[in-house]
CHARMM internal coordinates of N, CA and C (Angstrom, degrees):
IC EDIT
DIST 1 N 1 CA 1.4094
DIST 1 CA 1 C 1.5502
ANGL 1 N 1 CA 1 C 110.24
DIST 1 C 2 N 1.2498
ANGL 1 CA 1 C 2 N 114.54
DIHE 1 N 1 CA 1 C 2 N 145.94
DIST 2 N 2 CA 1.4595
ANGL 1 C 2 N 2 CA 118.70
DIHE 1 CA 1 C 2 N 2 CA 176.01
DIST 2 CA 2 C 1.5086
ANGL 2 N 2 CA 2 C 111.33
DIHE 1 C 2 N 2 CA 2 C -85.38
DIST 2 C 3 N 1.2403
ANGL 2 CA 2 C 3 N 118.28
DIHE 2 N 2 CA 2 C 3 N 172.07
DIST 3 N 3 CA 1.5100
ANGL 2 C 3 N 3 CA 120.54
DIHE 2 CA 2 C 3 N 3 CA 177.90
DIST 3 CA 3 C 1.5128
ANGL 3 N 3 CA 3 C 110.81
DIHE 2 C 3 N 3 CA 3 C -65.59
DIST 3 C 4 N 1.3381
ANGL 3 CA 3 C 4 N 117.09
DIHE 3 N 3 CA 3 C 4 N -34.00
DIST 4 N 4 CA 1.4439
ANGL 3 C 4 N 4 CA 119.60
DIHE 3 CA 3 C 4 N 4 CA 178.03
DIST 4 CA 4 C 1.5377
ANGL 4 N 4 CA 4 C 110.33
DIHE 3 C 4 N 4 CA 4 C -69.07
DIST 4 C 5 N 1.3319
ANGL 4 CA 4 C 5 N 118.74
DIHE 4 N 4 CA 4 C 5 N -41.24
DIST 5 N 5 CA 1.4197
ANGL 4 C 5 N 5 CA 122.10
DIHE 4 CA 4 C 5 N 5 CA 178.19
DIST 5 CA 5 C 1.5317
ANGL 5 N 5 CA 5 C 111.30
DIHE 4 C 5 N 5 CA 5 C -64.13
DIST 5 C 6 N 1.3199
ANGL 5 CA 5 C 6 N 119.03
DIHE 5 N 5 CA 5 C 6 N -39.73
DIST 6 N 6 CA 1.4601
ANGL 5 C 6 N 6 CA 122.95
DIHE 5 CA 5 C 6 N 6 CA 173.64
DIST 6 CA 6 C 1.5247
ANGL 6 N 6 CA 6 C 111.91
DIHE 5 C 6 N 6 CA 6 C -63.12
DIST 6 C 7 N 1.2529
ANGL 6 CA 6 C 7 N 117.71
DIHE 6 N 6 CA 6 C 7 N -42.83
DIST 7 N 7 CA 1.5285
ANGL 6 C 7 N 7 CA 122.13
DIHE 6 CA 6 C 7 N 7 CA 179.40
DIST 7 CA 7 C 1.5146
ANGL 7 N 7 CA 7 C 107.89
DIHE 6 C 7 N 7 CA 7 C -62.89
DIST 7 C 8 N 1.3674
ANGL 7 CA 7 C 8 N 117.26
DIHE 7 N 7 CA 7 C 8 N -46.22
DIST 8 N 8 CA 1.4174
ANGL 7 C 8 N 8 CA 116.63
DIHE 7 CA 7 C 8 N 8 CA -173.99
DIST 8 CA 8 C 1.5577
ANGL 8 N 8 CA 8 C 109.65
DIHE 7 C 8 N 8 CA 8 C -70.05
DIST 8 C 9 N 1.3250
ANGL 8 CA 8 C 9 N 117.64
DIHE 8 N 8 CA 8 C 9 N -35.67
DIST 9 N 9 CA 1.4905
ANGL 8 C 9 N 9 CA 119.42
DIHE 8 CA 8 C 9 N 9 CA 173.37
DIST 9 CA 9 C 1.5264
ANGL 9 N 9 CA 9 C 112.48
DIHE 8 C 9 N 9 CA 9 C -56.87
DIST 9 C 10 N 1.3384
ANGL 9 CA 9 C 10 N 114.71
DIHE 9 N 9 CA 9 C 10 N -43.51
DIST 10 N 10 CA 1.5043
ANGL 9 C 10 N 10 CA 118.71
DIHE 9 CA 9 C 10 N 10 CA -178.95
DIST 10 CA 10 C 1.5115
ANGL 10 N 10 CA 10 C 108.94
DIHE 9 C 10 N 10 CA 10 C -66.09
DIST 10 C 11 N 1.3286
ANGL 10 CA 10 C 11 N 119.37
DIHE 10 N 10 CA 10 C 11 N -39.23
DIST 11 N 11 CA 1.4255
ANGL 10 C 11 N 11 CA 122.43
DIHE 10 CA 10 C 11 N 11 CA 179.87
DIST 11 CA 11 C 1.5305
ANGL 11 N 11 CA 11 C 109.61
DIHE 10 C 11 N 11 CA 11 C -64.39
DIST 11 C 12 N 1.3343
ANGL 11 CA 11 C 12 N 119.57
DIHE 11 N 11 CA 11 C 12 N -46.86
DIST 12 N 12 CA 1.4445
ANGL 11 C 12 N 12 CA 122.15
DIHE 11 CA 11 C 12 N 12 CA -179.55
DIST 12 CA 12 C 1.5111
ANGL 12 N 12 CA 12 C 110.43
DIHE 11 C 12 N 12 CA 12 C -65.30
DIST 12 C 13 N 1.2959
ANGL 12 CA 12 C 13 N 119.86
DIHE 12 N 12 CA 12 C 13 N -34.68
DIST 13 N 13 CA 1.5182
ANGL 12 C 13 N 13 CA 121.12
DIHE 12 CA 12 C 13 N 13 CA 177.16
DIST 13 CA 13 C 1.4991
ANGL 13 N 13 CA 13 C 108.67
DIHE 12 C 13 N 13 CA 13 C -68.13
DIST 13 C 14 N 1.3463
ANGL 13 CA 13 C 14 N 119.76
DIHE 13 N 13 CA 13 C 14 N -42.60
DIST 14 N 14 CA 1.4758
ANGL 13 C 14 N 14 CA 123.83
DIHE 13 CA 13 C 14 N 14 CA -179.21
DIST 14 CA 14 C 1.5606
ANGL 14 N 14 CA 14 C 107.54
DIHE 13 C 14 N 14 CA 14 C -63.23
DIST 14 C 15 N 1.3101
ANGL 14 CA 14 C 15 N 115.08
DIHE 14 N 14 CA 14 C 15 N -46.05
DIST 15 N 15 CA 1.4839
ANGL 14 C 15 N 15 CA 116.71
DIHE 14 CA 14 C 15 N 15 CA 178.56
DIST 15 CA 15 C 1.5029
ANGL 15 N 15 CA 15 C 113.92
DIHE 14 C 15 N 15 CA 15 C -60.34
DIST 15 C 16 N 1.2888
ANGL 15 CA 15 C 16 N 114.91
DIHE 15 N 15 CA 15 C 16 N -39.51
DIST 16 N 16 CA 1.4612
ANGL 15 C 16 N 16 CA 119.23
DIHE 15 CA 15 C 16 N 16 CA -178.47
DIST 16 CA 16 C 1.5667
ANGL 16 N 16 CA 16 C 109.62
DIHE 15 C 16 N 16 CA 16 C -70.39
DIST 16 C 17 N 1.2706
ANGL 16 CA 16 C 17 N 118.08
DIHE 16 N 16 CA 16 C 17 N -23.73
DIST 17 N 17 CA 1.5065
ANGL 16 C 17 N 17 CA 122.30
DIHE 16 CA 16 C 17 N 17 CA 176.00
DIST 17 CA 17 C 1.5570
ANGL 17 N 17 CA 17 C 111.22
DIHE 16 C 17 N 17 CA 17 C -86.94
DIST 17 C 18 N 1.3518
ANGL 17 CA 17 C 18 N 115.89
DIHE 17 N 17 CA 17 C 18 N 3.24
DIST 18 N 18 CA 1.4735
ANGL 17 C 18 N 18 CA 119.91
DIHE 17 CA 17 C 18 N 18 CA 178.54
DIST 18 CA 18 C 1.4896
ANGL 18 N 18 CA 18 C 113.54
DIHE 17 C 18 N 18 CA 18 C 82.82
DIST 18 C 19 N 1.2931
ANGL 18 CA 18 C 19 N 118.94
DIHE 18 N 18 CA 18 C 19 N 13.12
DIST 19 N 19 CA 1.4896
ANGL 18 C 19 N 19 CA 121.14
DIHE 18 CA 18 C 19 N 19 CA 178.55
DIST 19 CA 19 C 1.5243
ANGL 19 N 19 CA 19 C 110.23
DIHE 18 C 19 N 19 CA 19 C -84.08
DIST 19 C 20 N 1.2353
ANGL 19 CA 19 C 20 N 116.52
DIHE 19 N 19 CA 19 C 20 N 144.81
DIST 20 N 20 CA 1.4984
ANGL 19 C 20 N 20 CA 122.38
DIHE 19 CA 19 C 20 N 20 CA 177.95
DIST 20 CA 20 C 1.5032
ANGL 20 N 20 CA 20 C 109.55
DIHE 19 C 20 N 20 CA 20 C -83.52
DIST 20 C 21 N 1.2926
ANGL 20 CA 20 C 21 N 116.56
DIHE 20 N 20 CA 20 C 21 N 145.89
DIST 21 N 21 CA 1.4647
ANGL 20 C 21 N 21 CA 121.17
DIHE 20 CA 20 C 21 N 21 CA 177.62
DIST 21 CA 21 C 1.5579
ANGL 21 N 21 CA 21 C 104.98
DIHE 20 C 21 N 21 CA 21 C -106.96
DIST 21 C 22 N 1.3414
ANGL 21 CA 21 C 22 N 115.25
DIHE 21 N 21 CA 21 C 22 N 127.56
DIST 22 N 22 CA 1.4172
ANGL 21 C 22 N 22 CA 120.57
DIHE 21 CA 21 C 22 N 22 CA -176.49
DIST 22 CA 22 C 1.5498
ANGL 22 N 22 CA 22 C 108.58
DIHE 21 C 22 N 22 CA 22 C -125.90
DIST 22 C 23 N 1.3687
ANGL 22 CA 22 C 23 N 114.74
DIHE 22 N 22 CA 22 C 23 N 129.49
DIST 23 N 23 CA 1.4406
ANGL 22 C 23 N 23 CA 118.88
DIHE 22 CA 22 C 23 N 23 CA 174.00
DIST 23 CA 23 C 1.5128
ANGL 23 N 23 CA 23 C 109.18
DIHE 22 C 23 N 23 CA 23 C -121.75
DIST 23 C 24 N 1.3196
ANGL 23 CA 23 C 24 N 115.08
DIHE 23 N 23 CA 23 C 24 N 124.71
DIST 24 N 24 CA 1.4394
ANGL 23 C 24 N 24 CA 120.46
DIHE 23 CA 23 C 24 N 24 CA 176.96
DIST 24 CA 24 C 1.4694
ANGL 24 N 24 CA 24 C 111.47
DIHE 23 C 24 N 24 CA 24 C -80.13
DIST 24 C 25 N 1.2979
ANGL 24 CA 24 C 25 N 115.19
DIHE 24 N 24 CA 24 C 25 N 156.14
DIST 25 N 25 CA 1.4755
ANGL 24 C 25 N 25 CA 120.58
DIHE 24 CA 24 C 25 N 25 CA 177.08
DIST 25 CA 25 C 1.5457
ANGL 25 N 25 CA 25 C 113.86
DIHE 24 C 25 N 25 CA 25 C -118.61
DIST 25 C 26 N 1.3140
ANGL 25 CA 25 C 26 N 116.57
DIHE 25 N 25 CA 25 C 26 N 13.56
DIST 26 N 26 CA 1.4036
ANGL 25 C 26 N 26 CA 122.43
DIHE 25 CA 25 C 26 N 26 CA -179.44
DIST 26 CA 26 C 1.5441
ANGL 26 N 26 CA 26 C 108.03
DIHE 25 C 26 N 26 CA 26 C -157.49
DIST 26 C 27 N 1.3399
ANGL 26 CA 26 C 27 N 117.32
DIHE 26 N 26 CA 26 C 27 N 130.87
DIST 27 N 27 CA 1.4971
ANGL 26 C 27 N 27 CA 123.85
DIHE 26 CA 26 C 27 N 27 CA -179.12
DIST 27 CA 27 C 1.5621
ANGL 27 N 27 CA 27 C 103.62
DIHE 26 C 27 N 27 CA 27 C -123.63
DIST 27 C 28 N 1.3833
ANGL 27 CA 27 C 28 N 113.30
DIHE 27 N 27 CA 27 C 28 N 124.67
DIST 28 N 28 CA 1.4760
ANGL 27 C 28 N 28 CA 119.87
DIHE 27 CA 27 C 28 N 28 CA -175.81
DIST 28 CA 28 C 1.5718
ANGL 28 N 28 CA 28 C 108.38
DIHE 27 C 28 N 28 CA 28 C -68.39
DIST 28 C 29 N 1.2873
ANGL 28 CA 28 C 29 N 121.15
DIHE 28 N 28 CA 28 C 29 N -14.70
DIST 29 N 29 CA 1.4253
ANGL 28 C 29 N 29 CA 124.31
DIHE 28 CA 28 C 29 N 29 CA 174.34
DIST 29 CA 29 C 1.5711
ANGL 29 N 29 CA 29 C 111.81
DIHE 28 C 29 N 29 CA 29 C 87.05
DIST 29 C 30 N 1.2826
ANGL 29 CA 29 C 30 N 117.44
DIHE 29 N 29 CA 29 C 30 N -0.65
DIST 30 N 30 CA 1.4676
ANGL 29 C 30 N 30 CA 118.33
DIHE 29 CA 29 C 30 N 30 CA -176.47
DIST 30 CA 30 C 1.5609
ANGL 30 N 30 CA 30 C 113.56
DIHE 29 C 30 N 30 CA 30 C -64.72
DIST 30 C 31 N 1.2995
ANGL 30 CA 30 C 31 N 116.74
DIHE 30 N 30 CA 30 C 31 N -22.90
DIST 31 N 31 CA 1.4578
ANGL 30 C 31 N 31 CA 118.98
DIHE 30 CA 30 C 31 N 31 CA -175.26
DIST 31 CA 31 C 1.5448
ANGL 31 N 31 CA 31 C 107.98
DIHE 30 C 31 N 31 CA 31 C -78.44
DIST 31 C 32 N 1.2745
ANGL 31 CA 31 C 32 N 115.66
DIHE 31 N 31 CA 31 C 32 N -19.37
DIST 32 N 32 CA 1.5243
ANGL 31 C 32 N 32 CA 119.43
DIHE 31 CA 31 C 32 N 32 CA 179.36
DIST 32 CA 32 C 1.4793
ANGL 32 N 32 CA 32 C 113.38
DIHE 31 C 32 N 32 CA 32 C -106.24
DIST 32 C 33 N 1.3797
ANGL 32 CA 32 C 33 N 116.59
DIHE 32 N 32 CA 32 C 33 N 13.20
DIST 33 N 33 CA 1.4444
ANGL 32 C 33 N 33 CA 119.77
DIHE 32 CA 32 C 33 N 33 CA 172.29
DIST 33 CA 33 C 1.5248
ANGL 33 N 33 CA 33 C 117.78
DIHE 32 C 33 N 33 CA 33 C 99.14
DIST 33 C 34 N 1.3422
ANGL 33 CA 33 C 34 N 116.12
DIHE 33 N 33 CA 33 C 34 N 10.12
DIST 34 N 34 CA 1.4346
ANGL 33 C 34 N 34 CA 116.15
DIHE 33 CA 33 C 34 N 34 CA 177.36
DIST 34 CA 34 C 1.5156
ANGL 34 N 34 CA 34 C 113.15
DIHE 33 C 34 N 34 CA 34 C -57.92
DIST 34 C 35 N 1.3107
ANGL 34 CA 34 C 35 N 120.64
DIHE 34 N 34 CA 34 C 35 N 140.30
DIST 35 N 35 CA 1.4526
ANGL 34 C 35 N 35 CA 123.30
DIHE 34 CA 34 C 35 N 35 CA 176.65
DIST 35 CA 35 C 1.5446
ANGL 35 N 35 CA 35 C 105.40
DIHE 34 C 35 N 35 CA 35 C -73.27
DIST 35 C 36 N 1.3191
ANGL 35 CA 35 C 36 N 115.51
DIHE 35 N 35 CA 35 C 36 N 171.86
DIST 36 N 36 CA 1.4465
ANGL 35 C 36 N 36 CA 120.33
DIHE 35 CA 35 C 36 N 36 CA 176.53
DIST 36 CA 36 C 1.5047
ANGL 36 N 36 CA 36 C 111.22
DIHE 35 C 36 N 36 CA 36 C -61.79
DIST 36 C 37 N 1.3211
ANGL 36 CA 36 C 37 N 118.43
DIHE 36 N 36 CA 36 C 37 N -40.14
DIST 37 N 37 CA 1.4183
ANGL 36 C 37 N 37 CA 121.18
DIHE 36 CA 36 C 37 N 37 CA 175.00
DIST 37 CA 37 C 1.5122
ANGL 37 N 37 CA 37 C 116.56
DIHE 36 C 37 N 37 CA 37 C -59.66
DIST 37 C 38 N 1.3912
ANGL 37 CA 37 C 38 N 112.79
DIHE 37 N 37 CA 37 C 38 N -43.31
DIST 38 N 38 CA 1.4759
ANGL 37 C 38 N 38 CA 117.44
DIHE 37 CA 37 C 38 N 38 CA 179.05
DIST 38 CA 38 C 1.4552
ANGL 38 N 38 CA 38 C 109.74
DIHE 37 C 38 N 38 CA 38 C -65.21
DIST 38 C 39 N 1.3356
ANGL 38 CA 38 C 39 N 121.78
DIHE 38 N 38 CA 38 C 39 N -43.70
DIST 39 N 39 CA 1.4491
ANGL 38 C 39 N 39 CA 122.98
DIHE 38 CA 38 C 39 N 39 CA 179.71
DIST 39 CA 39 C 1.5292
ANGL 39 N 39 CA 39 C 113.05
DIHE 38 C 39 N 39 CA 39 C -63.84
DIST 39 C 40 N 1.4276
ANGL 39 CA 39 C 40 N 115.90
DIHE 39 N 39 CA 39 C 40 N -42.01
DIST 40 N 40 CA 1.4643
ANGL 39 C 40 N 40 CA 117.19
DIHE 39 CA 39 C 40 N 40 CA 173.30
DIST 40 CA 40 C 1.5100
ANGL 40 N 40 CA 40 C 113.48
DIHE 39 C 40 N 40 CA 40 C -60.03
DIST 40 C 41 N 1.3669
ANGL 40 CA 40 C 41 N 116.70
DIHE 40 N 40 CA 40 C 41 N -44.88
DIST 41 N 41 CA 1.4362
ANGL 40 C 41 N 41 CA 120.55
DIHE 40 CA 40 C 41 N 41 CA 176.15
DIST 41 CA 41 C 1.5088
ANGL 41 N 41 CA 41 C 113.53
DIHE 40 C 41 N 41 CA 41 C -57.68
DIST 41 C 42 N 1.3064
ANGL 41 CA 41 C 42 N 118.86
DIHE 41 N 41 CA 41 C 42 N -39.83
DIST 42 N 42 CA 1.4598
ANGL 41 C 42 N 42 CA 123.41
DIHE 41 CA 41 C 42 N 42 CA 176.29
DIST 42 CA 42 C 1.4633
ANGL 42 N 42 CA 42 C 110.59
DIHE 41 C 42 N 42 CA 42 C -63.08
DIST 42 C 43 N 1.3965
ANGL 42 CA 42 C 43 N 120.78
DIHE 42 N 42 CA 42 C 43 N -42.62
DIST 43 N 43 CA 1.4188
ANGL 42 C 43 N 43 CA 123.81
DIHE 42 CA 42 C 43 N 43 CA -179.88
DIST 43 CA 43 C 1.5543
ANGL 43 N 43 CA 43 C 107.04
DIHE 42 C 43 N 43 CA 43 C -65.52
DIST 43 C 44 N 1.2950
ANGL 43 CA 43 C 44 N 114.26
DIHE 43 N 43 CA 43 C 44 N -42.02
DIST 44 N 44 CA 1.5757
ANGL 43 C 44 N 44 CA 117.84
DIHE 43 CA 43 C 44 N 44 CA -179.23
DIST 44 CA 44 C 1.4738
ANGL 44 N 44 CA 44 C 109.52
DIHE 43 C 44 N 44 CA 44 C -61.32
DIST 44 C 45 N 1.3576
ANGL 44 CA 44 C 45 N 115.00
DIHE 44 N 44 CA 44 C 45 N -43.31
DIST 45 N 45 CA 1.5401
ANGL 44 C 45 N 45 CA 116.66
DIHE 44 CA 44 C 45 N 45 CA -177.37
DIST 45 CA 45 C 1.5190
ANGL 45 N 45 CA 45 C 111.46
DIHE 44 C 45 N 45 CA 45 C -64.04
DIST 45 C 46 N 1.3373
ANGL 45 CA 45 C 46 N 114.72
DIHE 45 N 45 CA 45 C 46 N -41.93
DIST 46 N 46 CA 1.5166
ANGL 45 C 46 N 46 CA 116.91
DIHE 45 CA 45 C 46 N 46 CA -178.04
DIST 46 CA 46 C 1.5413
ANGL 46 N 46 CA 46 C 109.55
DIHE 45 C 46 N 46 CA 46 C -69.39
DIST 46 C 47 N 1.2934
ANGL 46 CA 46 C 47 N 117.58
DIHE 46 N 46 CA 46 C 47 N -37.60
DIST 47 N 47 CA 1.4606
ANGL 46 C 47 N 47 CA 122.04
DIHE 46 CA 46 C 47 N 47 CA -178.78
DIST 47 CA 47 C 1.5496
ANGL 47 N 47 CA 47 C 109.34
DIHE 46 C 47 N 47 CA 47 C -67.62
DIST 47 C 48 N 1.3259
ANGL 47 CA 47 C 48 N 116.59
DIHE 47 N 47 CA 47 C 48 N -30.66
DIST 48 N 48 CA 1.5285
ANGL 47 C 48 N 48 CA 118.57
DIHE 47 CA 47 C 48 N 48 CA -179.10
DIST 48 CA 48 C 1.5055
ANGL 48 N 48 CA 48 C 109.82
DIHE 47 C 48 N 48 CA 48 C -74.06
DIST 48 C 49 N 1.2732
ANGL 48 CA 48 C 49 N 119.00
DIHE 48 N 48 CA 48 C 49 N -13.12
DIST 49 N 49 CA 1.4570
ANGL 48 C 49 N 49 CA 121.75
DIHE 48 CA 48 C 49 N 49 CA -179.45
DIST 49 CA 49 C 1.5424
ANGL 49 N 49 CA 49 C 112.46
DIHE 48 C 49 N 49 CA 49 C -78.02
DIST 49 C 50 N 1.3524
ANGL 49 CA 49 C 50 N 113.60
DIHE 49 N 49 CA 49 C 50 N -9.98
DIST 50 N 50 CA 1.4183
ANGL 49 C 50 N 50 CA 120.15
DIHE 49 CA 49 C 50 N 50 CA 177.40
DIST 50 CA 50 C 1.5645
ANGL 50 N 50 CA 50 C 114.47
DIHE 49 C 50 N 50 CA 50 C 50.37
DIST 50 C 51 N 1.2567
ANGL 50 CA 50 C 51 N 113.51
DIHE 50 N 50 CA 50 C 51 N 55.27
DIST 51 N 51 CA 1.4636
ANGL 50 C 51 N 51 CA 120.38
DIHE 50 CA 50 C 51 N 51 CA -178.68
DIST 51 CA 51 C 1.5461
ANGL 51 N 51 CA 51 C 109.11
DIHE 50 C 51 N 51 CA 51 C -85.36
DIST 51 C 52 N 1.3088
ANGL 51 CA 51 C 52 N 119.68
DIHE 51 N 51 CA 51 C 52 N 153.80
DIST 52 N 52 CA 1.4716
ANGL 51 C 52 N 52 CA 122.34
DIHE 51 CA 51 C 52 N 52 CA 176.15
DIST 52 CA 52 C 1.5039
ANGL 52 N 52 CA 52 C 112.44
DIHE 51 C 52 N 52 CA 52 C -62.03
DIST 52 C 53 N 1.2687
ANGL 52 CA 52 C 53 N 116.89
DIHE 52 N 52 CA 52 C 53 N -41.68
DIST 53 N 53 CA 1.4955
ANGL 52 C 53 N 53 CA 120.93
DIHE 52 CA 52 C 53 N 53 CA 178.71
DIST 53 CA 53 C 1.5434
ANGL 53 N 53 CA 53 C 109.62
DIHE 52 C 53 N 53 CA 53 C -143.02
DIST 53 C 54 N 1.2411
ANGL 53 CA 53 C 54 N 113.08
DIHE 53 N 53 CA 53 C 54 N 153.56
DIST 54 N 54 CA 1.5348
ANGL 53 C 54 N 54 CA 123.00
DIHE 53 CA 53 C 54 N 54 CA 176.17
DIST 54 CA 54 C 1.5280
ANGL 54 N 54 CA 54 C 106.95
DIHE 53 C 54 N 54 CA 54 C -139.31
DIST 54 C 55 N 1.2751
ANGL 54 CA 54 C 55 N 117.10
DIHE 54 N 54 CA 54 C 55 N 119.83
DIST 55 N 55 CA 1.4799
ANGL 54 C 55 N 55 CA 122.27
DIHE 54 CA 54 C 55 N 55 CA 170.50
DIST 55 CA 55 C 1.5641
ANGL 55 N 55 CA 55 C 108.95
DIHE 54 C 55 N 55 CA 55 C -102.27
DIST 55 C 56 N 1.3317
ANGL 55 CA 55 C 56 N 114.39
DIHE 55 N 55 CA 55 C 56 N 108.65
DIST 56 N 56 CA 1.4587
ANGL 55 C 56 N 56 CA 116.31
DIHE 55 CA 55 C 56 N 56 CA -173.55
DIST 56 CA 56 C 1.5122
ANGL 56 N 56 CA 56 C 111.88
DIHE 55 C 56 N 56 CA 56 C -97.67
DIST 56 C 57 N 1.3191
ANGL 56 CA 56 C 57 N 112.72
DIHE 56 N 56 CA 56 C 57 N 156.93
DIST 57 N 57 CA 1.4807
ANGL 56 C 57 N 57 CA 118.46
DIHE 56 CA 56 C 57 N 57 CA 174.33
DIST 57 CA 57 C 1.5905
ANGL 57 N 57 CA 57 C 106.89
DIHE 56 C 57 N 57 CA 57 C -122.95
DIST 57 C 58 N 1.3230
ANGL 57 CA 57 C 58 N 111.88
DIHE 57 N 57 CA 57 C 58 N 118.10
DIST 58 N 58 CA 1.4564
ANGL 57 C 58 N 58 CA 120.63
DIHE 57 CA 57 C 58 N 58 CA 175.51
DIST 58 CA 58 C 1.4612
ANGL 58 N 58 CA 58 C 109.68
DIHE 57 C 58 N 58 CA 58 C -132.40
DIST 58 C 59 N 1.3040
ANGL 58 CA 58 C 59 N 116.38
DIHE 58 N 58 CA 58 C 59 N 149.74
DIST 59 N 59 CA 1.5008
ANGL 58 C 59 N 59 CA 121.25
DIHE 58 CA 58 C 59 N 59 CA -177.23
DIST 59 CA 59 C 1.5152
ANGL 59 N 59 CA 59 C 108.27
DIHE 58 C 59 N 59 CA 59 C -105.40
DIST 59 C 60 N 1.3439
ANGL 59 CA 59 C 60 N 116.43
DIHE 59 N 59 CA 59 C 60 N 96.65
DIST 60 N 60 CA 1.4115
ANGL 59 C 60 N 60 CA 121.12
DIHE 59 CA 59 C 60 N 60 CA -175.48
DIST 60 CA 60 C 1.5182
ANGL 60 N 60 CA 60 C 114.57
DIHE 59 C 60 N 60 CA 60 C -68.76
DIST 60 C 61 N 1.3301
ANGL 60 CA 60 C 61 N 115.12
DIHE 60 N 60 CA 60 C 61 N -7.65
DIST 61 N 61 CA 1.4820
ANGL 60 C 61 N 61 CA 119.79
DIHE 60 CA 60 C 61 N 61 CA 176.42
DIST 61 CA 61 C 1.4499
ANGL 61 N 61 CA 61 C 112.43
DIHE 60 C 61 N 61 CA 61 C -71.31
DIST 61 C 62 N 1.3867
ANGL 61 CA 61 C 62 N 116.47
DIHE 61 N 61 CA 61 C 62 N -18.64
DIST 62 N 62 CA 1.4748
ANGL 61 C 62 N 62 CA 120.50
DIHE 61 CA 61 C 62 N 62 CA 174.77
DIST 62 CA 62 C 1.5020
ANGL 62 N 62 CA 62 C 107.99
DIHE 61 C 62 N 62 CA 62 C -84.29
DIST 62 C 63 N 1.3353
ANGL 62 CA 62 C 63 N 118.59
DIHE 62 N 62 CA 62 C 63 N 121.10
DIST 63 N 63 CA 1.4854
ANGL 62 C 63 N 63 CA 123.99
DIHE 62 CA 62 C 63 N 63 CA -172.80
DIST 63 CA 63 C 1.5156
ANGL 63 N 63 CA 63 C 110.31
DIHE 62 C 63 N 63 CA 63 C -54.79
DIST 63 C 64 N 1.3592
ANGL 63 CA 63 C 64 N 118.07
DIHE 63 N 63 CA 63 C 64 N -44.74
DIST 64 N 64 CA 1.4580
ANGL 63 C 64 N 64 CA 120.01
DIHE 63 CA 63 C 64 N 64 CA -179.98
DIST 64 CA 64 C 1.5448
ANGL 64 N 64 CA 64 C 111.98
DIHE 63 C 64 N 64 CA 64 C -63.87
DIST 64 C 65 N 1.3119
ANGL 64 CA 64 C 65 N 115.54
DIHE 64 N 64 CA 64 C 65 N -33.92
DIST 65 N 65 CA 1.4790
ANGL 64 C 65 N 65 CA 116.73
DIHE 64 CA 64 C 65 N 65 CA 177.72
DIST 65 CA 65 C 1.5074
ANGL 65 N 65 CA 65 C 110.49
DIHE 64 C 65 N 65 CA 65 C -66.22
DIST 65 C 66 N 1.3349
ANGL 65 CA 65 C 66 N 113.20
DIHE 65 N 65 CA 65 C 66 N -47.36
DIST 66 N 66 CA 1.5042
ANGL 65 C 66 N 66 CA 115.85
DIHE 65 CA 65 C 66 N 66 CA -173.61
DIST 66 CA 66 C 1.5264
ANGL 66 N 66 CA 66 C 111.39
DIHE 65 C 66 N 66 CA 66 C -71.39
DIST 66 C 67 N 1.2705
ANGL 66 CA 66 C 67 N 120.24
DIHE 66 N 66 CA 66 C 67 N -34.30
DIST 67 N 67 CA 1.4983
ANGL 66 C 67 N 67 CA 124.31
DIHE 66 CA 66 C 67 N 67 CA -174.98
DIST 67 CA 67 C 1.4664
ANGL 67 N 67 CA 67 C 116.72
DIHE 66 C 67 N 67 CA 67 C -95.68
DIST 67 C 68 N 1.3371
ANGL 67 CA 67 C 68 N 115.96
DIHE 67 N 67 CA 67 C 68 N -26.01
DIST 68 N 68 CA 1.4866
ANGL 67 C 68 N 68 CA 115.62
DIHE 67 CA 67 C 68 N 68 CA -173.42
DIST 68 CA 68 C 1.5774
ANGL 68 N 68 CA 68 C 113.14
DIHE 67 C 68 N 68 CA 68 C -119.28
DIST 68 C 69 N 1.3665
ANGL 68 CA 68 C 69 N 113.77
DIHE 68 N 68 CA 68 C 69 N -36.68
DIST 69 N 69 CA 1.4576
ANGL 68 C 69 N 69 CA 116.64
DIHE 68 CA 68 C 69 N 69 CA -174.48
DIST 69 CA 69 C 1.5771
ANGL 69 N 69 CA 69 C 110.67
DIHE 68 C 69 N 69 CA 69 C -86.58
DIST 69 C 70 N 1.3625
ANGL 69 CA 69 C 70 N 117.48
DIHE 69 N 69 CA 69 C 70 N -47.11
DIST 70 N 70 CA 1.4461
ANGL 69 C 70 N 70 CA 115.68
DIHE 69 CA 69 C 70 N 70 CA -173.05
DIST 70 CA 70 C 1.5378
ANGL 70 N 70 CA 70 C 112.49
DIHE 69 C 70 N 70 CA 70 C -69.33
DIST 70 C 71 N 1.3242
ANGL 70 CA 70 C 71 N 122.63
DIHE 70 N 70 CA 70 C 71 N -31.35
DIST 71 N 71 CA 1.4987
ANGL 70 C 71 N 71 CA 120.07
DIHE 70 CA 70 C 71 N 71 CA 175.27
DIST 71 CA 71 C 1.5806
ANGL 71 N 71 CA 71 C 106.29
DIHE 70 C 71 N 71 CA 71 C -64.94
DIST 71 C 72 N 1.3179
ANGL 71 CA 71 C 72 N 118.94
DIHE 71 N 71 CA 71 C 72 N -31.24
DIST 72 N 72 CA 1.4807
ANGL 71 C 72 N 72 CA 118.62
DIHE 71 CA 71 C 72 N 72 CA -178.68
DIST 72 CA 72 C 1.4787
ANGL 72 N 72 CA 72 C 109.53
DIHE 71 C 72 N 72 CA 72 C -73.68
DIST 72 C 73 N 1.3531
ANGL 72 CA 72 C 73 N 116.01
DIHE 72 N 72 CA 72 C 73 N -37.92
DIST 73 N 73 CA 1.4503
ANGL 72 C 73 N 73 CA 120.18
DIHE 72 CA 72 C 73 N 73 CA -175.51
DIST 73 CA 73 C 1.4952
ANGL 73 N 73 CA 73 C 110.83
DIHE 72 C 73 N 73 CA 73 C -64.89
END
COOR INIT
IC SEED 1 N 1 CA 1 C
IC BUILD
């Protein structure tokens, strides 16, 4: 099986178990080491696009994300 096949199998099993599948369209970058400023700039850039909806991914386990970035977002 390819990685794609494996991923699709997992998605189908999750759906069969009644789990929702969620795909975010914005990542704050905190998991890859973005600074607070870089994360805030990323939020500002996505907000300036004036999209109807934005589903963001942030890792609140990072103290700077939870205390400095999310309140800004």
